[in-house]
PDB file of N, H, CA, C and O in Angstrom:
ATOM      1  N   MET A   1    -109.708 -45.394-139.283  1.00  0.00           N
ATOM      2  CA  MET A   1    -108.632 -46.053-139.499  1.00  0.00           C
ATOM      3  C   MET A   1    -108.964 -47.295-140.759  1.00  0.00           C
ATOM      4  O   MET A   1    -109.780 -48.187-140.528  1.00  0.00           O
ATOM      5  N   PRO A   2    -108.239 -47.210-142.055  1.00  0.00           N
ATOM      6  CA  PRO A   2    -109.315 -48.123-142.791  1.00  0.00           C
ATOM      7  C   PRO A   2    -108.409 -49.611-142.322  1.00  0.00           C
ATOM      8  O   PRO A   2    -107.406 -49.809-141.636  1.00  0.00           O
ATOM      9  N   ASN A   3    -109.485 -50.607-143.197  1.00  0.00           N
ATOM     10  H   ASN A   3    -110.300 -50.447-143.754  1.00  0.00           H
ATOM     11  CA  ASN A   3    -109.218 -51.907-142.635  1.00  0.00           C
ATOM     12  C   ASN A   3    -107.983 -52.644-143.776  1.00  0.00           C
ATOM     13  O   ASN A   3    -108.041 -52.590-145.005  1.00  0.00           O
ATOM     14  N   LEU A   4    -107.046 -53.229-143.053  1.00  0.00           N
ATOM     15  H   LEU A   4    -106.999 -53.273-142.055  1.00  0.00           H
ATOM     16  CA  LEU A   4    -106.270 -53.819-144.037  1.00  0.00           C
ATOM     17  C   LEU A   4    -106.611 -55.132-144.304  1.00  0.00           C
ATOM     18  O   LEU A   4    -106.720 -55.994-143.432  1.00  0.00           O
ATOM     19  N   GLY A   5    -106.828 -55.356-145.814  1.00  0.00           N
ATOM     20  H   GLY A   5    -106.739 -54.656-146.523  1.00  0.00           H
ATOM     21  CA  GLY A   5    -107.227 -56.305-146.791  1.00  0.00           C
ATOM     22  C   GLY A   5    -105.858 -57.294-147.124  1.00  0.00           C
ATOM     23  O   GLY A   5    -104.746 -56.806-146.923  1.00  0.00           O
ATOM     24  N   PRO A   6    -105.958 -58.472-147.555  1.00  0.00           N
ATOM     25  CA  PRO A   6    -105.062 -59.562-147.549  1.00  0.00           C
ATOM     26  C   PRO A   6    -103.471 -58.940-148.390  1.00  0.00           C
ATOM     27  O   PRO A   6    -102.401 -59.521-148.212  1.00  0.00           O
ATOM     28  N   THR A   7    -103.597 -57.784-149.221  1.00  0.00           N
ATOM     29  H   THR A   7    -104.466 -57.312-149.366  1.00  0.00           H
ATOM     30  CA  THR A   7    -102.544 -57.628-149.905  1.00  0.00           C
ATOM     31  C   THR A   7    -101.818 -56.516-148.817  1.00  0.00           C
ATOM     32  O   THR A   7    -100.591 -56.427-148.842  1.00  0.00           O
ATOM     33  N   GLU A   8    -102.372 -55.922-148.147  1.00  0.00           N
ATOM     34  H   GLU A   8    -103.369 -55.994-148.126  1.00  0.00           H
ATOM     35  CA  GLU A   8    -101.389 -54.527-147.457  1.00  0.00           C
ATOM     36  C   GLU A   8    -101.133 -55.642-146.353  1.00  0.00           C
ATOM     37  O   GLU A   8    -100.370 -55.090-145.560  1.00  0.00           O
ATOM     38  N   LEU A   9    -101.399 -57.016-145.870  1.00  0.00           N
ATOM     39  H   LEU A   9    -102.019 -57.464-146.514  1.00  0.00           H
ATOM     40  CA  LEU A   9    -100.695 -57.345-144.886  1.00  0.00           C
ATOM     41  C   LEU A   9     -99.499 -58.723-145.656  1.00  0.00           C
ATOM     42  O   LEU A   9     -98.907 -59.437-144.846  1.00  0.00           O
ATOM     43  N   ILE A  10     -99.378 -58.843-146.425  1.00  0.00           N
ATOM     44  H   ILE A  10     -99.859 -58.264-147.083  1.00  0.00           H
ATOM     45  CA  ILE A  10     -98.734 -59.502-147.682  1.00  0.00           C
ATOM     46  C   ILE A  10     -97.467 -58.402-147.639  1.00  0.00           C
ATOM     47  O   ILE A  10     -96.302 -58.643-147.323  1.00  0.00           O
ATOM     48  N   ILE A  11     -97.923 -57.398-147.963  1.00  0.00           N
ATOM     49  H   ILE A  11     -98.870 -57.202-148.220  1.00  0.00           H
ATOM     50  CA  ILE A  11     -96.879 -56.533-147.907  1.00  0.00           C
ATOM     51  C   ILE A  11     -96.380 -55.933-146.756  1.00  0.00           C
ATOM     52  O   ILE A  11     -95.254 -55.453-146.888  1.00  0.00           O
ATOM     53  N   ILE A  12     -96.769 -55.854-145.945  1.00  0.00           N
ATOM     54  H   ILE A  12     -97.683 -56.244-145.838  1.00  0.00           H
ATOM     55  CA  ILE A  12     -96.412 -55.475-144.550  1.00  0.00           C
ATOM     56  C   ILE A  12     -95.699 -56.781-144.273  1.00  0.00           C
ATOM     57  O   ILE A  12     -94.527 -56.540-143.982  1.00  0.00           O
ATOM     58  N   LEU A  13     -95.944 -57.950-144.258  1.00  0.00           N
ATOM     59  H   LEU A  13     -96.896 -58.146-144.495  1.00  0.00           H
ATOM     60  CA  LEU A  13     -94.946 -58.726-143.956  1.00  0.00           C
ATOM     61  C   LEU A  13     -93.810 -58.886-144.620  1.00  0.00           C
ATOM     62  O   LEU A  13     -92.868 -59.237-143.910  1.00  0.00           O
ATOM     63  N   VAL A  14     -93.540 -58.711-146.000  1.00  0.00           N
ATOM     64  H   VAL A  14     -94.306 -58.426-146.577  1.00  0.00           H
ATOM     65  CA  VAL A  14     -92.415 -58.846-147.195  1.00  0.00           C
ATOM     66  C   VAL A  14     -91.571 -57.623-146.301  1.00  0.00           C
ATOM     67  O   VAL A  14     -90.423 -57.957-146.008  1.00  0.00           O
ATOM     68  N   ILE A  15     -91.853 -56.716-145.991  1.00  0.00           N
ATOM     69  H   ILE A  15     -92.785 -56.444-146.229  1.00  0.00           H
ATOM     70  CA  ILE A  15     -91.150 -55.332-145.258  1.00  0.00           C
ATOM     71  C   ILE A  15     -90.817 -55.712-143.882  1.00  0.00           C
ATOM     72  O   ILE A  15     -89.749 -55.249-143.481  1.00  0.00           O
ATOM     73  N   VAL A  16     -91.406 -56.369-143.149  1.00  0.00           N
ATOM     74  H   VAL A  16     -92.274 -56.745-143.475  1.00  0.00           H
ATOM     75  CA  VAL A  16     -90.957 -57.000-141.662  1.00  0.00           C
ATOM     76  C   VAL A  16     -89.565 -57.899-141.978  1.00  0.00           C
ATOM     77  O   VAL A  16     -88.494 -57.752-141.390  1.00  0.00           O
ATOM     78  N   ILE A  17     -89.874 -58.949-143.146  1.00  0.00           N
ATOM     79  H   ILE A  17     -90.744 -59.068-143.624  1.00  0.00           H
ATOM     80  CA  ILE A  17     -88.643 -60.056-143.558  1.00  0.00           C
ATOM     81  C   ILE A  17     -87.465 -58.932-143.736  1.00  0.00           C
ATOM     82  O   ILE A  17     -86.482 -58.629-143.060  1.00  0.00           O
ATOM     83  N   ILE A  18     -88.254 -58.260-145.469  1.00  0.00           N
ATOM     84  H   ILE A  18     -89.052 -58.506-146.018  1.00  0.00           H
ATOM     85  CA  ILE A  18     -86.612 -57.554-145.240  1.00  0.00           C
ATOM     86  C   ILE A  18     -85.819 -56.873-143.965  1.00  0.00           C
ATOM     87  O   ILE A  18     -84.671 -57.229-143.698  1.00  0.00           O
ATOM     88  N   ILE A  19     -86.614 -55.720-143.080  1.00  0.00           N
ATOM     89  H   ILE A  19     -87.546 -55.431-143.297  1.00  0.00           H
ATOM     90  CA  ILE A  19     -85.963 -55.533-142.135  1.00  0.00           C
ATOM     91  C   ILE A  19     -85.169 -56.493-141.298  1.00  0.00           C
ATOM     92  O   ILE A  19     -83.952 -56.613-141.433  1.00  0.00           O
ATOM     93  N   PHE A  20     -85.787 -57.085-140.545  1.00  0.00           N
ATOM     94  H   PHE A  20     -86.776 -56.988-140.436  1.00  0.00           H
ATOM     95  CA  PHE A  20     -85.198 -58.169-140.008  1.00  0.00           C
ATOM     96  C   PHE A  20     -84.840 -59.713-139.863  1.00  0.00           C
ATOM     97  O   PHE A  20     -84.499 -60.380-138.887  1.00  0.00           O
ATOM     98  N   GLY A  21     -85.087 -60.094-141.469  1.00  0.00           N
ATOM     99  H   GLY A  21     -85.364 -59.552-142.263  1.00  0.00           H
ATOM    100  CA  GLY A  21     -84.549 -61.420-141.596  1.00  0.00           C
ATOM    101  C   GLY A  21     -85.583 -62.156-141.169  1.00  0.00           C
ATOM    102  O   GLY A  21     -86.359 -61.739-140.309  1.00  0.00           O
ATOM    103  N   VAL A  22     -85.709 -63.555-141.848  1.00  0.00           N
ATOM    104  H   VAL A  22     -85.079 -63.893-142.547  1.00  0.00           H
ATOM    105  CA  VAL A  22     -86.438 -65.038-141.200  1.00  0.00           C
ATOM    106  C   VAL A  22     -86.050 -65.204-139.921  1.00  0.00           C
ATOM    107  O   VAL A  22     -86.987 -65.282-139.126  1.00  0.00           O
ATOM    108  N   GLY A  23     -84.903 -65.288-139.446  1.00  0.00           N
ATOM    109  H   GLY A  23     -84.142 -65.225-140.092  1.00  0.00           H
ATOM    110  CA  GLY A  23     -84.633 -66.027-137.945  1.00  0.00           C
ATOM    111  C   GLY A  23     -84.905 -65.232-137.420  1.00  0.00           C
ATOM    112  O   GLY A  23     -85.690 -65.913-136.759  1.00  0.00           O
ATOM    113  N   LYS A  24     -85.097 -63.724-136.779  1.00  0.00           N
ATOM    114  H   LYS A  24     -84.459 -63.171-137.315  1.00  0.00           H
ATOM    115  CA  LYS A  24     -85.501 -62.773-135.845  1.00  0.00           C
ATOM    116  C   LYS A  24     -87.633 -62.939-135.542  1.00  0.00           C
ATOM    117  O   LYS A  24     -88.267 -62.630-134.534  1.00  0.00           O
ATOM    118  N   LEU A  25     -88.120 -63.495-136.802  1.00  0.00           N
ATOM    119  H   LEU A  25     -87.605 -63.746-137.621  1.00  0.00           H
ATOM    120  CA  LEU A  25     -89.397 -62.937-136.889  1.00  0.00           C
ATOM    121  C   LEU A  25     -90.324 -64.128-135.891  1.00  0.00           C
ATOM    122  O   LEU A  25     -91.543 -63.976-135.815  1.00  0.00           O
ATOM    123  N   PRO A  26     -89.552 -65.461-135.049  1.00  0.00           N
ATOM    124  CA  PRO A  26     -90.395 -66.134-133.737  1.00  0.00           C
ATOM    125  C   PRO A  26     -89.866 -65.260-133.057  1.00  0.00           C
ATOM    126  O   PRO A  26     -90.554 -65.045-132.059  1.00  0.00           O
ATOM    127  N   GLU A  27     -89.030 -64.682-133.099  1.00  0.00           N
ATOM    128  H   GLU A  27     -88.471 -64.857-133.910  1.00  0.00           H
ATOM    129  CA  GLU A  27     -88.590 -63.797-131.474  1.00  0.00           C
ATOM    130  C   GLU A  27     -89.283 -62.789-131.842  1.00  0.00           C
ATOM    131  O   GLU A  27     -90.286 -62.812-131.128  1.00  0.00           O
ATOM    132  N   ILE A  28     -89.337 -61.885-132.565  1.00  0.00           N
ATOM    133  H   ILE A  28     -88.523 -61.867-133.145  1.00  0.00           H
ATOM    134  CA  ILE A  28     -90.659 -60.802-132.788  1.00  0.00           C
ATOM    135  C   ILE A  28     -92.065 -61.391-132.559  1.00  0.00           C
ATOM    136  O   ILE A  28     -92.698 -60.971-131.591  1.00  0.00           O
ATOM    137  N   GLY A  29     -92.613 -62.331-133.366  1.00  0.00           N
ATOM    138  H   GLY A  29     -92.098 -62.672-134.153  1.00  0.00           H
ATOM    139  CA  GLY A  29     -93.841 -62.534-132.775  1.00  0.00           C
ATOM    140  C   GLY A  29     -93.723 -63.405-131.121  1.00  0.00           C
ATOM    141  O   GLY A  29     -94.773 -63.637-130.521  1.00  0.00           O
ATOM    142  N   GLY A  30     -92.943 -63.648-130.771  1.00  0.00           N
ATOM    143  H   GLY A  30     -92.091 -63.460-131.259  1.00  0.00           H
ATOM    144  CA  GLY A  30     -92.920 -64.436-128.844  1.00  0.00           C
ATOM    145  C   GLY A  30     -93.162 -62.990-128.528  1.00  0.00           C
ATOM    146  O   GLY A  30     -94.289 -62.689-128.136  1.00  0.00           O
ATOM    147  N   ALA A  31     -92.307 -62.117-128.640  1.00  0.00           N
ATOM    148  H   ALA A  31     -91.391 -62.362-128.958  1.00  0.00           H
ATOM    149  CA  ALA A  31     -92.295 -60.451-127.800  1.00  0.00           C
ATOM    150  C   ALA A  31     -94.002 -59.927-128.198  1.00  0.00           C
ATOM    151  O   ALA A  31     -94.712 -59.846-127.196  1.00  0.00           O
ATOM    152  N   LEU A  32     -94.436 -59.707-129.036  1.00  0.00           N
ATOM    153  H   LEU A  32     -93.859 -59.772-129.850  1.00  0.00           H
ATOM    154  CA  LEU A  32     -95.376 -59.090-129.687  1.00  0.00           C
ATOM    155  C   LEU A  32     -96.756 -60.262-128.532  1.00  0.00           C
ATOM    156  O   LEU A  32     -97.599 -59.988-127.677  1.00  0.00           O
ATOM    157  N   GLY A  33     -96.350 -61.327-129.083  1.00  0.00           N
ATOM    158  H   GLY A  33     -95.666 -61.550-129.777  1.00  0.00           H
ATOM    159  CA  GLY A  33     -97.768 -62.188-128.026  1.00  0.00           C
ATOM    160  C   GLY A  33     -97.572 -61.728-126.541  1.00  0.00           C
ATOM    161  O   GLY A  33     -98.354 -61.152-125.784  1.00  0.00           O
ATOM    162  N   LYS A  34     -96.528 -62.080-126.392  1.00  0.00           N
ATOM    163  H   LYS A  34     -95.892 -62.548-127.007  1.00  0.00           H
ATOM    164  CA  LYS A  34     -96.330 -61.822-124.089  1.00  0.00           C
ATOM    165  C   LYS A  34     -96.741 -60.327-124.121  1.00  0.00           C
ATOM    166  O   LYS A  34     -97.552 -59.998-123.256  1.00  0.00           O
ATOM    167  N   GLY A  35     -96.275 -59.290-125.050  1.00  0.00           N
ATOM    168  H   GLY A  35     -95.616 -59.558-125.753  1.00  0.00           H
ATOM    169  CA  GLY A  35     -96.781 -57.541-125.052  1.00  0.00           C
ATOM    170  C   GLY A  35     -97.976 -57.486-124.797  1.00  0.00           C
ATOM    171  O   GLY A  35     -98.372 -56.701-123.936  1.00  0.00           O
ATOM    172  N   ILE A  36     -99.150 -58.594-125.722  1.00  0.00           N
ATOM    173  H   ILE A  36     -98.828 -59.232-126.421  1.00  0.00           H
ATOM    174  CA  ILE A  36    -100.581 -58.416-125.917  1.00  0.00           C
ATOM    175  C   ILE A  36    -101.019 -59.054-124.591  1.00  0.00           C
ATOM    176  O   ILE A  36    -101.970 -58.569-123.977  1.00  0.00           O
ATOM    177  N   ARG A  37    -100.314 -60.195-124.099  1.00  0.00           N
ATOM    178  H   ARG A  37     -99.542 -60.588-124.597  1.00  0.00           H
ATOM    179  CA  ARG A  37    -101.259 -60.651-123.007  1.00  0.00           C
ATOM    180  C   ARG A  37    -101.078 -60.311-122.007  1.00  0.00           C
ATOM    181  O   ARG A  37    -101.795 -60.654-121.067  1.00  0.00           O
ATOM    182  N   GLU A  38     -99.599 -59.170-121.833  1.00  0.00           N
ATOM    183  H   GLU A  38     -99.017 -58.891-122.597  1.00  0.00           H
ATOM    184  CA  GLU A  38     -99.748 -58.803-120.715  1.00  0.00           C
ATOM    185  C   GLU A  38    -100.372 -57.200-120.428  1.00  0.00           C
ATOM    186  O   GLU A  38    -100.448 -56.553-119.384  1.00  0.00           O
ATOM    187  N   PHE A  39    -100.745 -56.903-121.729  1.00  0.00           N
ATOM    188  H   PHE A  39    -100.683 -57.429-122.578  1.00  0.00           H
ATOM    189  CA  PHE A  39    -101.463 -55.314-121.752  1.00  0.00           C
ATOM    190  C   PHE A  39    -103.247 -55.948-121.278  1.00  0.00           C
ATOM    191  O   PHE A  39    -103.980 -55.388-120.462  1.00  0.00           O
ATOM    192  N   LYS A  40    -103.546 -57.087-121.980  1.00  0.00           N
ATOM    193  H   LYS A  40    -102.951 -57.541-122.642  1.00  0.00           H
ATOM    194  CA  LYS A  40    -104.660 -57.353-121.698  1.00  0.00           C
ATOM    195  C   LYS A  40    -104.795 -57.976-120.233  1.00  0.00           C
ATOM    196  O   LYS A  40    -105.870 -57.842-119.650  1.00  0.00           O
ATOM    197  N   THR A  41    -103.761 -58.637-119.632  1.00  0.00           N
ATOM    198  H   THR A  41    -102.887 -58.746-120.105  1.00  0.00           H
ATOM    199  CA  THR A  41    -104.252 -58.698-118.450  1.00  0.00           C
ATOM    200  C   THR A  41    -103.678 -57.351-117.617  1.00  0.00           C
ATOM    201  O   THR A  41    -103.614 -57.647-116.424  1.00  0.00           O
ATOM    202  N   ALA A  42    -103.373 -56.388-117.786  1.00  0.00           N
ATOM    203  H   ALA A  42    -103.424 -56.147-118.755  1.00  0.00           H
ATOM    204  CA  ALA A  42    -103.003 -55.539-117.313  1.00  0.00           C
ATOM    205  C   ALA A  42    -104.616 -54.330-117.440  1.00  0.00           C
ATOM    206  O   ALA A  42    -104.735 -53.256-116.851  1.00  0.00           O
ATOM    207  N   SER A  43    -105.215 -54.709-117.990  1.00  0.00           N
ATOM    208  H   SER A  43    -105.118 -55.582-118.469  1.00  0.00           H
ATOM    209  CA  SER A  43    -106.145 -53.934-118.757  1.00  0.00           C
ATOM    210  C   SER A  43    -107.560 -54.637-117.386  1.00  0.00           C
ATOM    211  O   SER A  43    -108.205 -53.897-116.644  1.00  0.00           O
ATOM    212  N   LYS A  44    -107.665 -56.021-117.430  1.00  0.00           N
ATOM    213  H   LYS A  44    -107.141 -56.622-118.033  1.00  0.00           H
ATOM    214  CA  LYS A  44    -108.556 -56.430-116.683  1.00  0.00           C
ATOM    215  C   LYS A  44    -108.364 -55.771-115.221  1.00  0.00           C
ATOM    216  O   LYS A  44    -109.226 -55.122-114.629  1.00  0.00           O
ATOM    217  N   ASP A  45    -106.982 -56.083-114.724  1.00  0.00           N
ATOM    218  H   ASP A  45    -106.281 -56.610-115.205  1.00  0.00           H
ATOM    219  CA  ASP A  45    -106.999 -55.845-113.351  1.00  0.00           C
ATOM    220  C   ASP A  45    -107.282 -54.457-112.956  1.00  0.00           C
ATOM    221  O   ASP A  45    -107.763 -54.252-111.842  1.00  0.00           O
ATOM    222  N   GLY A  46    -107.020 -53.435-113.797  1.00  0.00           N
ATOM    223  H   GLY A  46    -106.629 -53.602-114.703  1.00  0.00           H
ATOM    224  CA  GLY A  46    -107.393 -52.099-114.143  1.00  0.00           C
ATOM    225  C   GLY A  46    -109.042 -52.100-113.741  1.00  0.00           C
ATOM    226  O   GLY A  46    -109.518 -51.335-112.902  1.00  0.00           O
ATOM    227  N   ASP A  47    -109.857 -53.152-114.539  1.00  0.00           N
ATOM    228  H   ASP A  47    -109.470 -53.773-115.221  1.00  0.00           H
ATOM    229  CA  ASP A  47    -110.984 -52.907-114.175  1.00  0.00           C
ATOM    230  C   ASP A  47    -111.823 -53.518-112.916  1.00  0.00           C
ATOM    231  O   ASP A  47    -112.948 -53.233-112.505  1.00  0.00           O
ATOM    232  N   LYS A  48    -110.767 -54.553-112.415  1.00  0.00           N
ATOM    233  H   LYS A  48    -109.853 -54.785-112.749  1.00  0.00           H
ATOM    234  CA  LYS A  48    -111.756 -54.874-111.492  1.00  0.00           C
ATOM    235  C   LYS A  48    -111.157 -53.897-110.359  1.00  0.00           C
ATOM    236  O   LYS A  48    -111.810 -53.951-109.317  1.00  0.00           O
ATOM    237  N   THR A  49    -109.585 -52.636-110.321  1.00  0.00           N
ATOM    238  H   THR A  49    -109.054 -52.592-111.167  1.00  0.00           H
ATOM    239  CA  THR A  49    -109.601 -51.898-109.811  1.00  0.00           C
ATOM    240  C   THR A  49    -111.145 -51.127-109.092  1.00  0.00           C
ATOM    241  O   THR A  49    -111.726 -51.123-108.006  1.00  0.00           O
ATOM    242  N   ASP A  50    -111.342 -50.462-110.616  1.00  0.00           N
ATOM    243  H   ASP A  50    -110.871 -50.466-111.498  1.00  0.00           H
ATOM    244  CA  ASP A  50    -111.959 -49.869-110.596  1.00  0.00           C
ATOM    245  C   ASP A  50    -113.265 -49.790-110.169  1.00  0.00           C
ATOM    246  O   ASP A  50    -113.932 -48.845-109.747  1.00  0.00           O
ATOM    247  N   GLU A  51    -113.660 -51.665-110.469  1.00  0.00           N
ATOM    248  H   GLU A  51    -113.118 -52.433-110.812  1.00  0.00           H
ATOM    249  CA  GLU A  51    -114.959 -52.159-109.725  1.00  0.00           C
ATOM    250  C   GLU A  51    -115.410 -51.332-108.505  1.00  0.00           C
ATOM    251  O   GLU A  51    -116.308 -50.580-108.127  1.00  0.00           O
ATOM    252  N   ASP A  52    -114.316 -51.886-108.133  1.00  0.00           N
ATOM    253  H   ASP A  52    -113.587 -52.497-108.441  1.00  0.00           H
ATOM    254  CA  ASP A  52    -113.708 -52.367-106.287  1.00  0.00           C
ATOM    255  C   ASP A  52    -114.045 -50.956-105.651  1.00  0.00           C
ATOM    256  O   ASP A  52    -114.875 -50.800-104.757  1.00  0.00           O
ATOM    257  N   GLU A  53    -112.998 -49.557-106.456  1.00  0.00           N
ATOM    258  H   GLU A  53    -112.323 -49.684-107.183  1.00  0.00           H
ATOM    259  CA  GLU A  53    -112.822 -48.067-105.747  1.00  0.00           C
ATOM    260  C   GLU A  53    -114.673 -47.890-105.851  1.00  0.00           C
ATOM    261  O   GLU A  53    -115.260 -47.435-104.869  1.00  0.00           O
ATOM    262  N   ASP A  54    -115.498 -48.311-107.171  1.00  0.00           N
ATOM    263  H   ASP A  54    -115.020 -48.680-107.968  1.00  0.00           H
ATOM    264  CA  ASP A  54    -116.897 -47.788-106.996  1.00  0.00           C
ATOM    265  C   ASP A  54    -117.110 -48.496-106.223  1.00  0.00           C
ATOM    266  O   ASP A  54    -117.740 -47.586-105.685  1.00  0.00           O
ATOM    267  N   GLU A  55    -117.247 -49.454-105.430  1.00  0.00           N
ATOM    268  H   GLU A  55    -116.735 -50.194-105.867  1.00  0.00           H
ATOM    269  CA  GLU A  55    -118.113 -50.504-104.318  1.00  0.00           C
ATOM    270  C   GLU A  55    -117.584 -49.590-103.311  1.00  0.00           C
ATOM    271  O   GLU A  55    -118.478 -49.010-102.695  1.00  0.00           O
ATOM    272  N   ALA A  56    -116.441 -49.301-102.974  1.00  0.00           N
ATOM    273  H   ALA A  56    -115.714 -49.772-103.474  1.00  0.00           H
ATOM    274  CA  ALA A  56    -115.535 -48.851-101.617  1.00  0.00           C
ATOM    275  C   ALA A  56    -116.457 -47.210-101.523  1.00  0.00           C
ATOM    276  O   ALA A  56    -117.039 -46.881-100.489  1.00  0.00           O
ATOM    277  N   GLY A  57    -116.441 -46.442-102.624  1.00  0.00           N
ATOM    278  H   GLY A  57    -115.969 -46.709-103.463  1.00  0.00           H
ATOM    279  CA  GLY A  57    -116.774 -45.434-102.584  1.00  0.00           C
ATOM    280  C   GLY A  57    -118.162 -45.231-102.651  1.00  0.00           C
ATOM    281  O   GLY A  57    -118.634 -44.095-102.678  1.00  0.00           O
ATOM    282  N   ALA A  58    -118.898 -46.317-102.682  1.00  0.00           N
ATOM    283  H   ALA A  58    -118.514 -47.240-102.660  1.00  0.00           H
ATOM    284  CA  ALA A  58    -120.390 -46.073-102.479  1.00  0.00           C
ATOM    285  C   ALA A  58    -120.385 -46.947-101.430  1.00  0.00           C
ATOM    286  O   ALA A  58    -120.200 -46.014-100.648  1.00  0.00           O
ATOM    287  N   ASP A  59    -120.426 -48.025-100.608  1.00  0.00           N
ATOM    288  H   ASP A  59    -120.576 -48.782-101.244  1.00  0.00           H
ATOM    289  CA  ASP A  59    -120.259 -48.072 -98.837  1.00  0.00           C
ATOM    290  C   ASP A  59    -119.647 -46.931 -98.503  1.00  0.00           C
ATOM    291  O   ASP A  59    -120.248 -46.684 -97.458  1.00  0.00           O
ATOM    292  N   GLU A  60    -118.957 -46.144 -98.630  1.00  0.00           N
ATOM    293  H   GLU A  60    -118.468 -46.345 -99.479  1.00  0.00           H
ATOM    294  CA  GLU A  60    -118.144 -44.935 -97.638  1.00  0.00           C
ATOM    295  C   GLU A  60    -119.716 -44.139 -97.582  1.00  0.00           C
ATOM    296  O   GLU A  60    -120.483 -44.075 -96.621  1.00  0.00           O
ATOM    297  N   ALA A  61    -119.854 -43.670 -98.726  1.00  0.00           N
ATOM    298  H   ALA A  61    -119.230 -43.722 -99.506  1.00  0.00           H
ATOM    299  CA  ALA A  61    -121.147 -42.865 -99.249  1.00  0.00           C
ATOM    300  C   ALA A  61    -122.247 -43.235 -98.402  1.00  0.00           C
ATOM    301  O   ALA A  61    -122.746 -42.233 -97.889  1.00  0.00           O
ATOM    302  N   ALA A  62    -122.791 -44.276 -98.076  1.00  0.00           N
ATOM    303  H   ALA A  62    -122.387 -45.090 -98.492  1.00  0.00           H
ATOM    304  CA  ALA A  62    -123.644 -44.601 -97.597  1.00  0.00           C
ATOM    305  C   ALA A  62    -123.520 -45.228 -96.139  1.00  0.00           C
ATOM    306  O   ALA A  62    -124.378 -45.951 -95.633  1.00  0.00           O
ATOM    307  N   ALA A  63    -122.302 -44.836 -95.527  1.00  0.00           N
ATOM    308  H   ALA A  63    -121.605 -44.248 -95.938  1.00  0.00           H
ATOM    309  CA  ALA A  63    -121.709 -44.775 -93.809  1.00  0.00           C
ATOM    310  C   ALA A  63    -121.769 -43.488 -93.502  1.00  0.00           C
ATOM    311  O   ALA A  63    -121.955 -43.214 -92.317  1.00  0.00           O
ATOM    312  N   GLU A  64    -121.660 -42.639 -94.262  1.00  0.00           N
ATOM    313  H   GLU A  64    -121.508 -42.862 -95.225  1.00  0.00           H
ATOM    314  CA  GLU A  64    -121.481 -41.209 -94.145  1.00  0.00           C
ATOM    315  C   GLU A  64    -123.307 -40.638 -93.888  1.00  0.00           C
ATOM    316  O   GLU A  64    -123.767 -40.253 -92.813  1.00  0.00           O
ATOM    317  N   GLU A  65    -123.802 -40.706 -94.750  1.00  0.00           N
ATOM    318  H   GLU A  65    -123.428 -41.019 -95.623  1.00  0.00           H
ATOM    319  CA  GLU A  65    -125.164 -40.140 -94.938  1.00  0.00           C
ATOM    320  C   GLU A  65    -126.383 -40.767 -93.453  1.00  0.00           C
ATOM    321  O   GLU A  65    -126.827 -41.877 -93.159  1.00  0.00           O
ATOM    322  N   PRO A  66    -126.535 -39.381 -92.856  1.00  0.00           N
ATOM    323  CA  PRO A  66    -127.561 -40.128 -91.721  1.00  0.00           C
ATOM    324  C   PRO A  66    -128.946 -40.472 -92.224  1.00  0.00           C
ATOM    325  O   PRO A  66    -129.625 -39.975 -93.122  1.00  0.00           O
ATOM    326  N   SER A  67    -129.207 -41.652 -91.226  1.00  0.00           N
ATOM    327  H   SER A  67    -128.656 -42.056 -90.496  1.00  0.00           H
ATOM    328  CA  SER A  67    -130.486 -41.948 -91.974  1.00  0.00           C
ATOM    329  C   SER A  67    -131.606 -40.575 -91.264  1.00  0.00           C
ATOM    330  O   SER A  67    -131.363 -39.631 -90.513  1.00  0.00           O
ATOM    331  N   ASP A  68    -132.625 -40.965 -91.813  1.00  0.00           N
ATOM    332  H   ASP A  68    -132.822 -41.732 -92.424  1.00  0.00           H
ATOM    333  CA  ASP A  68    -134.044 -40.191 -91.042  1.00  0.00           C
ATOM    334  C   ASP A  68    -134.380 -40.610 -89.791  1.00  0.00           C
ATOM    335  O   ASP A  68    -134.779 -39.676 -89.096  1.00  0.00           O
ATOM    336  N   ASN A  69    -134.369 -41.560 -89.301  1.00  0.00           N
ATOM    337  H   ASN A  69    -134.046 -42.320 -89.866  1.00  0.00           H
ATOM    338  CA  ASN A  69    -134.752 -42.199 -88.098  1.00  0.00           C
ATOM    339  C   ASN A  69    -133.658 -41.583 -86.703  1.00  0.00           C
ATOM    340  O   ASN A  69    -133.905 -41.401 -85.511  1.00  0.00           O
ATOM    341  N   GLU A  70    -132.527 -41.410 -87.442  1.00  0.00           N
ATOM    342  H   GLU A  70    -132.326 -41.558 -88.410  1.00  0.00           H
ATOM    343  CA  GLU A  70    -131.662 -40.623 -86.413  1.00  0.00           C
ATOM    344  C   GLU A  70    -132.068 -39.805 -85.839  1.00  0.00           C
ATOM    345  O   GLU A  70    -132.231 -39.991 -84.633  1.00  0.00           O
ATOM    346  N   ALA A  71    -132.418 -38.523 -86.425  1.00  0.00           N
ATOM    347  H   ALA A  71    -132.286 -38.371 -87.405  1.00  0.00           H
ATOM    348  CA  ALA A  71    -132.845 -37.222 -86.398  1.00  0.00           C
ATOM    349  C   ALA A  71    -134.084 -36.676 -85.206  1.00  0.00           C
ATOM    350  O   ALA A  71    -134.456 -35.502 -85.196  1.00  0.00           O
TER     351      ALA A  71
END
């Protein structure tokens, strides 16, 4: 994906202003920021859950393996 330069960003901003109007921009920005925050929180929670599951799986596997001393 190509990088967006300042010219492209200005064009996108002008198009957004034409479509939504100046009055709606704060609402759109707030909604976008909230969505990004929720996504980051969910991805962090997903990482924690994956790590917890990996640790639990390793503990269960270690508990199921018989040791050499028991034989």
